[in-house]
C-alpha angles and dihedrals in degrees: 000000000000089000090054093051091048092048091049091050092050091048093050091047090052091046091051091048089057088068100035097065096054091043092052091048091050092049091048090052090050091052092049090047091062090061093043093048091049091051091050092044094236113182120244091249093050095049098088093054089046091053095047089053097041095044098035095124095048090043093054092045091050092047093052091046092051092045093051092044091052092046090053086055091057100264121141117252092249094050091045091050091048090050091051092049090050091050092049092048089052093051093045095047092046090051091046091052089050091049092051089050093048094044092042092234121155110265118244111277095017116174122239130340116260095257092053090050092051091048091050092048093053095046094048096052093130115063116243121241113254117248116266113259128203117261116271126208111256115260115241109216093206123068118242117269 
């Protein structure tokens, strides 16, 4: 019995290691891409395409490792591929957000430009009155007896 538990633990550790090496290589490539993109002055919006090109080999290796890992855990090929794509999208978007922060680019979907914000702040110097709300029954802090 103890042998079976030990063998199962070793098998699971080996199975998990099959996904760790490609993931670590992909993360290392993403970290290096931040420096490369900064040196090449890539815009924040162009970073994701840059990463997918620069880390294409690591990305494909990681995707195939995740897909095979999920299929060994009884997932269908389509679901495993979708899971791998979702993981890769998370890694790439996280790296892109980090790059935008490091390079001081505007994040995707940023609000207003700075001049518009200043103009709005000066014109709205007086606070607006809140909208009238219907009367609400007073709240009794004690429960009924």
